[in-house]
VEXSEMAR-573517 format. One line per 5 residues: number of its first residue (from 0); for each residue x, z, y of N, C-alpha, C, O. Coordinates in Angstrom, 2 decimals, padded with zeros to 5 digits. Each point is the difference from the previous one (the first is absolute). Layout:
BEGIN
NUM = X/Z/Y/X/Z/Y/X/Z/Y/X/Z/Y | ...
This chain:
BEGIN
0 = 030.64/071.70/195.57/000.11/-001.10/-000.93/-000.89/000.30/-001.20/000.09/001.07/-000.61 | -000.94/-002.02/000.27/-000.85/000.14/-001.17/000.61/-000.81/-001.14/000.38/-001.15/000.17 | -000.30/001.77/-001.32/000.58/-000.63/-001.17/-001.06/-000.61/-000.88/-001.10/000.54/-000.14 | 001.42/-001.67/-000.46/-000.87/-000.61/-001.00/000.90/-000.63/-001.06/000.96/-000.70/000.33 | -001.28/000.94/-001.56/000.73/-000.59/-001.11/-000.31/-001.49/-000.04/-001.16/-000.39/000.14
5 = 002.17/-000.44/-000.32/-000.22/-001.44/-000.11/-000.95/-000.24/-001.18/000.12/000.67/-001.02 | -001.05/-001.61/001.14/-000.99/-000.22/-001.06/000.61/-000.38/-001.35/-000.63/000.22/-001.04 | 001.83/-000.78/001.03/000.64/-000.40/-001.26/000.87/001.10/-000.59/000.69/-000.22/-001.01 | -000.71/001.40/001.62/000.82/001.12/-000.49/-000.94/001.04/-000.63/-000.98/000.42/000.61 | 001.31/-000.03/-001.82/-000.77/001.04/-000.67/000.89/001.21/-000.23/001.23/-000.10/000.01
10 = -001.87/001.26/-000.21/000.75/001.24/-000.19/-000.41/000.67/-001.30/-001.11/-000.21/-000.50 | 002.00/000.99/-000.02/-000.28/000.83/-001.17/000.72/001.32/000.17/001.19/000.04/000.28 | -001.93/001.04/-000.45/000.62/001.32/000.05/000.77/000.24/-001.29/-000.44/-000.39/-001.08 | 001.59/001.03/001.21/000.79/000.39/-001.16/000.31/001.49/000.13/-000.33/000.61/001.02 | 000.93/-000.05/-002.03/000.35/001.42/000.10/001.12/000.22/001.00/000.27/001.15/000.38
15 = 000.40/-002.21/000.06/001.11/000.11/000.93/-000.33/-000.46/001.42/000.83/000.15/000.90 | -002.02/-000.71/-000.69/-000.37/-000.50/001.32/-001.00/-001.12/-000.10/-001.05/000.14/-000.62 | 001.37/-001.27/001.24/-000.86/-001.18/000.00/000.86/-001.23/-000.25/001.13/-000.10/000.48 | -001.68/-000.83/-001.25/000.62/-001.30/-000.18/-000.87/-001.03/000.71/-001.22/000.01/-000.15 | 001.84/-000.89/000.91/-000.70/-001.08/000.66/000.40/-001.31/-000.68/001.19/-000.23/-000.24
20 = -002.16/-000.61/-000.07/000.26/-001.31/-000.60/-000.43/-001.06/001.00/-001.16/-000.06/000.39 | 002.11/-000.75/000.02/-000.29/-001.09/000.91/-000.36/-001.23/-000.83/000.88/-000.61/-000.62 | -002.15/000.26/000.60/-000.49/-001.11/-000.80/000.49/-001.36/000.47/-000.11/-000.98/-000.73 | 000.65/000.91/001.93/000.50/-001.28/000.52/001.28/-000.42/-000.70/000.22/-001.20/-000.21 | 000.62/002.16/-000.15/001.29/-000.35/-000.61/000.35/000.86/-001.21/001.09/-000.14/-000.56
25 = -001.99/001.03/000.16/000.25/000.83/-001.18/000.95/001.16/000.24/000.41/000.66/-000.95 | -000.05/-000.41/002.18/000.94/001.08/000.32/-000.69/001.36/-000.13/-001.13/000.18/000.44 | 001.84/000.76/-001.06/-000.46/001.39/-000.10/000.79/000.86/000.96/001.21/-000.19/000.17 | -001.89/001.13/000.47/000.66/000.99/000.84/-000.45/001.37/-000.48/-001.20/000.22/-000.20 | 002.13/000.68/000.01/-000.36/001.35/-000.42/000.27/000.97/001.14/001.10/000.05/000.54
30 = -002.14/000.72/-000.19/000.14/001.04/001.01/000.06/001.34/-000.71/-000.86/000.31/-000.83 | 001.86/000.50/001.17/000.08/001.33/-000.60/-001.12/000.88/000.55/-000.78/-000.44/000.85 | 000.70/001.65/-001.30/-001.08/000.89/000.39/-000.08/000.25/001.49/-001.10/000.08/000.55 | 002.23/000.03/000.11/000.01/000.23/001.43/-000.52/-001.23/000.75/-000.87/000.11/000.86 | 001.40/-001.27/-001.21/-000.45/-001.24/000.64/-001.46/-000.27/-000.32/-000.75/-000.49/000.85
35 = 000.33/000.81/-002.07/-001.40/-000.21/-000.38/-000.94/000.86/000.83/-001.09/-000.44/000.37 | 001.50/001.66/-000.07/-000.81/000.89/000.83/-000.17/-000.59/001.40/-001.11/-000.01/000.53 | 002.18/-000.47/000.05/-000.07/-000.62/001.33/-000.81/-001.28/-000.05/-000.81/-000.26/000.89 | 001.01/-000.55/-001.92/-000.72/-001.26/-000.16/-001.51/000.23/-000.08/-000.78/-000.70/000.64 | 000.38/001.68/-001.42/-001.44/000.32/-000.12/-000.57/000.44/001.35/-001.10/-000.40/000.37
40 = 001.86/001.22/000.36/-000.47/000.45/001.31/-000.18/-001.18/000.94/-000.98/-000.04/000.76 | 001.89/-000.90/-000.79/-000.11/-001.18/000.86/-001.18/-000.88/-000.40/-000.74/-000.47/000.87 | 000.57/000.25/-002.15/-001.13/-000.83/-000.46/-001.34/000.68/000.24/-001.03/-000.67/000.10 | 001.04/001.99/000.00/-001.24/000.74/000.31/-000.34/-000.05/001.49/-000.97/000.61/000.44 | 001.77/-001.35/000.33/-000.27/-000.14/001.42/000.84/000.90/000.88/-000.19/000.04/001.22
45 = 001.12/000.69/-001.82/000.84/000.90/000.77/001.08/-000.72/000.78/000.38/-001.12/-000.34 | 000.10/001.76/001.37/001.10/-000.52/000.80/001.32/000.40/-000.66/000.03/000.77/-000.96 | 001.05/-001.31/001.48/001.32/000.38/-000.48/000.19/001.51/000.17/000.54/000.66/-000.89 | -000.99/-000.13/002.00/000.13/001.44/000.26/-000.82/000.82/-001.00/000.47/001.03/-000.48 | -001.67/-001.49/000.16/-000.83/000.71/-000.97/000.60/-000.08/-001.41/-000.06/000.97/-000.75
50 = 000.63/-002.11/000.41/000.66/-000.13/-001.30/001.21/000.93/-000.08/000.23/000.63/-001.04 | 000.52/-000.54/002.13/001.15/000.91/000.03/-000.45/001.44/-000.11/000.63/000.81/-000.69 | -001.73/-000.47/001.34/-000.53/001.36/-000.09/-000.42/000.32/-001.44/000.23/001.11/-000.48 | -000.83/-002.08/-000.19/-000.39/000.22/-001.40/001.24/000.27/-000.85/-000.03/000.83/-000.90 | 001.12/-001.54/001.20/001.24/000.25/-000.75/000.51/001.41/000.22/000.44/000.66/-000.95
55 = -000.49/-000.18/002.20/000.53/001.33/000.28/-000.85/001.10/-000.62/000.50/001.08/-000.29 | -001.79/-001.34/000.09/-000.86/001.01/-000.62/000.04/-000.07/-001.52/-000.36/000.96/-000.68 | 000.79/-002.11/000.14/000.03/-000.18/-001.46/001.39/000.27/-000.57/000.13/000.53/-001.11 | 000.89/-000.88/001.86/001.39/000.12/-000.47/000.80/000.85/000.99/-000.42/000.22/001.13 | 001.56/000.24/-001.58/000.89/000.78/000.85/000.89/-000.96/000.78/001.15/-000.25/-000.38
60 = -001.70/-000.27/001.47/000.74/-000.96/000.83/-000.27/000.31/001.47/-001.12/000.35/000.38 | 002.16/-000.49/000.42/-000.12/000.27/001.44/-000.84/-001.09/000.66/000.03/-001.16/-000.43 | -000.78/001.51/001.47/-000.86/-000.98/000.66/000.73/-001.25/000.50/-000.50/-001.11/-000.15 | 001.69/001.28/000.75/000.72/-001.17/000.51/000.45/-000.91/-001.14/-000.04/-001.23/000.12 | 000.47/001.82/-001.20/000.41/-000.79/-001.17/-001.20/-000.73/-000.60/000.11/-001.17/-000.37
65 = -001.25/001.85/000.27/-001.21/-000.62/-000.55/-000.41/-001.19/000.85/-000.37/-001.05/-000.54 | 000.42/001.20/001.85/-000.35/-001.11/000.89/000.91/-001.20/-000.18/-000.47/-001.14/-000.04 | 001.76/001.39/-000.08/000.95/-001.09/-000.22/-000.25/-000.69/-001.33/000.07/-001.22/-000.09 | -000.35/002.01/-000.94/-000.25/-000.56/-001.32/-001.25/-000.88/000.00/000.00/-001.08/-000.60 | -001.05/001.52/001.27/-001.22/-000.79/000.05/000.23/-001.28/000.79/-000.47/-001.07/-000.40
70 = 001.20/001.15/001.50/000.29/-001.20/000.78/000.80/-001.01/-000.81/-000.26/-001.20/000.08 | 001.22/001.67/-000.87/000.78/-000.91/-000.86/-000.89/-000.62/-001.07/000.12/-001.19/-000.30 | -001.01/001.99/-000.28/-000.92/-000.51/-001.01/-000.88/-001.10/000.60/-000.16/-001.06/-000.60 | -000.39/001.32/001.76/-000.86/-000.98/000.68/000.78/-001.30/000.24/-000.49/-001.08/-000.29 | 001.69/001.20/000.82/000.81/-001.18/000.29/000.26/-000.82/-001.26/-000.06/-001.23/000.03
75 = 000.35/001.91/-001.11/000.30/-000.70/-001.27/-001.25/-000.70/-000.53/000.07/-001.16/-000.41 | -001.20/001.85/000.40/-001.23/-000.59/-000.53/-000.47/-001.18/000.84/-000.50/-000.99/-000.54 | 000.64/001.09/001.85/-000.37/-001.11/000.88/000.95/-001.18/-000.22/-000.43/-001.15/-000.07 | 001.74/001.43/-000.04/000.98/-001.06/-000.21/-000.24/-000.73/-001.33/000.20/-001.21/-000.09 | -000.64/001.95/-000.92/-000.28/-000.61/-001.30/-001.39/-000.65/-000.04/-000.37/-000.64/-000.98
80 = -000.38/000.81/002.06/-001.33/-000.59/000.16/-001.01/000.45/-001.05/-000.88/-000.76/-000.40 | 001.03/002.02/-000.05/-000.99/000.56/-000.93/-001.11/000.72/000.75/-001.05/000.29/-000.57 | 001.30/000.00/001.84/-001.02/000.59/000.86/-000.01/-000.74/001.32/000.99/-000.63/000.40 | -002.10/000.70/000.26/-000.10/-000.50/001.37/-000.18/001.22/000.88/-000.83/000.86/-000.30 | 001.57/-000.78/001.32/-000.10/001.16/000.86/000.21/-000.32/001.44/-000.06/000.89/000.84
């Protein structure tokens, strides 16, 4: 699955992660540092597995937990229509 940010969604890095602004309805979404790491990996063209691997090398998290977390993040972002995947 290849990820692409919706054209009406912009991002801003913060000291706590990333904030996404959906220009269609003014909704803000804040991703914490862990979610931001996975999000960046996905937007860089990585797979869910590669994003999970990045989490395990950056944070103290088990591989199976990282995979589940990335899958949940993907599902949420797709459901909110801020990314196309």
